[in-house]
C-alpha positions in Angstrom: 8.5 64.6 -15.7 12.0 63.7 -14.1 13.0 60.4 -13.3 12.6 61.5 -9.9 8.9 61.1 -9.8 8.8 57.9 -11.6 7.1 55.0 -9.7 9.2 52.3 -8.4 7.9 48.8 -8.4 7.2 47.2 -5.2 8.2 43.7 -3.8 4.7 42.9 -4.1 4.5 43.5 -8.1 7.6 41.6 -8.5 5.9 38.4 -6.4 2.7 38.9 -8.4 4.9 38.8 -11.8 6.8 35.3 -10.2 3.3 33.9 -9.3 1.7 34.7 -12.5 5.0 32.8 -14.6 4.6 29.9 -11.9 1.0 29.6 -12.9 1.4 29.7 -16.6 4.2 27.1 -16.4 1.8 25.2 -14.6 -0.9 25.3 -17.0 1.4 24.7 -20.1 2.7 21.3 -18.1 -0.9 20.2 -17.3 -1.7 20.6 -21.2 1.8 18.5 -22.1 0.8 15.8 -19.5 -2.8 15.5 -20.9 -1.6 15.3 -24.5 1.1 12.8 -23.3 -1.5 10.6 -21.1 -3.4 9.9 -24.4 -2.8 6.8 -26.5 -3.2 6.9 -30.2 -7.1 6.2 -30.0 -7.6 9.3 -27.5 -8.1 7.1 -24.4 -6.1 8.5 -21.2 -3.3 6.2 -19.6 -2.5 6.9 -16.2 -2.6 7.4 -13.4 0.0 9.8 -13.2 1.9 11.5 -10.2 3.5 15.2 -10.2 4.0 17.4 -7.4 6.9 19.9 -6.8 8.1 21.2 -3.3 9.8 24.8 -3.1 12.1 25.4 0.0 14.9 27.7 1.0 18.3 25.9 1.5 20.5 26.8 4.3 22.7 29.2 2.0 19.5 31.4 1.2 18.7 29.7 -1.9 15.5 28.5 -3.5 15.4 25.0 -4.0 12.7 23.3 -6.4 12.2 19.6 -5.6 10.0 17.7 -8.3 8.5 14.0 -7.2 5.8 11.4 -8.7 5.9 9.4 -11.9 6.5 12.1 -14.7 10.2 12.7 -15.7 11.5 14.9 -18.3 13.6 13.7 -21.2 16.7 15.5 -22.4 14.5 17.3 -25.3 12.1 18.6 -22.2 9.4 16.5 -23.1 7.6 14.8 -20.2 7.9 11.0 -20.0 5.5 8.8 -17.6 6.9 6.2 -15.9 5.5 3.3 -14.0 7.9 4.0 -11.0 7.0 6.8 -8.9 9.4 9.1 -6.9 8.2 9.6 -3.2 8.1 12.8 -1.7 11.5 12.6 0.7 12.5 14.7 3.7 15.8 14.5 5.2 16.5 15.7 8.8 20.3 16.1 10.1 20.4 16.5 14.1 23.6 16.4 16.0 23.8 12.9 16.2 21.9 11.3 14.1 19.9 11.3 10.3 16.0 10.8 9.5 14.7 10.0 6.4 11.1 10.2 6.0 9.5 9.0 3.0 5.8 8.9 1.9 4.8 5.6 0.5 1.2 5.5 0.3 -0.8 2.0 -0.5 2.4 -0.1 0.2 2.4 -3.2 2.3 5.2 -3.1 5.0 6.6 -6.2 3.7 7.1 -5.0 0.2 9.5 -2.4 1.3 12.8 -2.9 0.7 15.4 -0.5 2.1 19.4 -0.2 1.7 21.6 2.1 3.6 25.4 2.8 3.0 27.6 5.4 4.8 26.2 8.2 2.4 23.0 6.7 1.1 19.9 5.1 1.8 17.7 3.5 -1.3 14.0 2.9 -0.8 12.3 0.4 -2.9 8.9 -0.8 -2.8 6.2 -2.5 -5.0 2.7 -3.4 -4.3 0.2 -2.1 -6.3 2.3 1.1 -6.8 6.2 1.0 -7.5 8.2 3.4 -5.8 11.9 3.7 -6.1 14.3 6.6 -4.6 18.1 6.9 -3.7 18.6 9.5 -1.1 22.0 11.2 -0.5 22.8 11.7 3.2 24.1 15.1 4.7 26.4 13.4 6.6 28.1 10.0 7.0 26.5 7.4 8.9 26.8 3.8 10.3 24.8 1.7 8.2 24.3 -1.0 10.8 22.8 1.4 13.1 19.6 2.1 10.8 16.5 1.6 12.2 13.0 1.6 9.9 9.6 2.0 10.8 6.4 2.1 8.5 2.8 3.3 9.6 -0.1 4.9 7.7 1.8 5.1 4.7 4.9 6.9 6.1 8.3 5.4 6.1 11.2 6.5 8.8 14.6 5.6 8.8 17.2 6.8 11.3 20.7 6.3 10.9 23.4 7.4 13.6 26.0 9.5 12.6 29.6 8.2 12.5 33.4 9.6 12.1 35.1 6.4 10.8 34.6 5.0 7.2 33.1 1.5 6.5 32.2 0.2 2.9 29.4 -1.8 1.5 26.3 -1.3 3.0 23.2 -3.4 5.0 19.8 -4.6 4.8 17.3 -2.5 6.9 14.8 -4.3 8.4 11.3 -2.7 8.3 9.3 -2.9 11.5 
């Protein structure tokens, strides 16, 4: 037969292939995590938290963000940390930047937030330890920062600014 009658792959076939590869990778990671979490006596250590969020950036390129307490070493092997990287959303509006962090199981008075003109650093320690440095999409006024914490969710609002200031300020969590 001529190549004219050869079947073309549909977008659904391509998507099925991508999903199959993704599922195989998740299964491989689960097996690695289970082996990593066992001590020499066979006892499982933990807990461990791992998640991914897949988004499409403004440039149309997919982005995969990992969160939790499992990190890869330079050799590619997973490593369990006692510090959890929380899931973070950064929302840029016309005149402000909003940072939303999920910190379940933490008392409000155990949360420390530090703001500079281009970063927010979140640190919390209760029964769980959280740490995350968030690069902001625009320069902000650190003195304008306001933070609130309800139902395990921390919100930090910062006003955008034009002029540059050095240093940073401690942000009070309400």
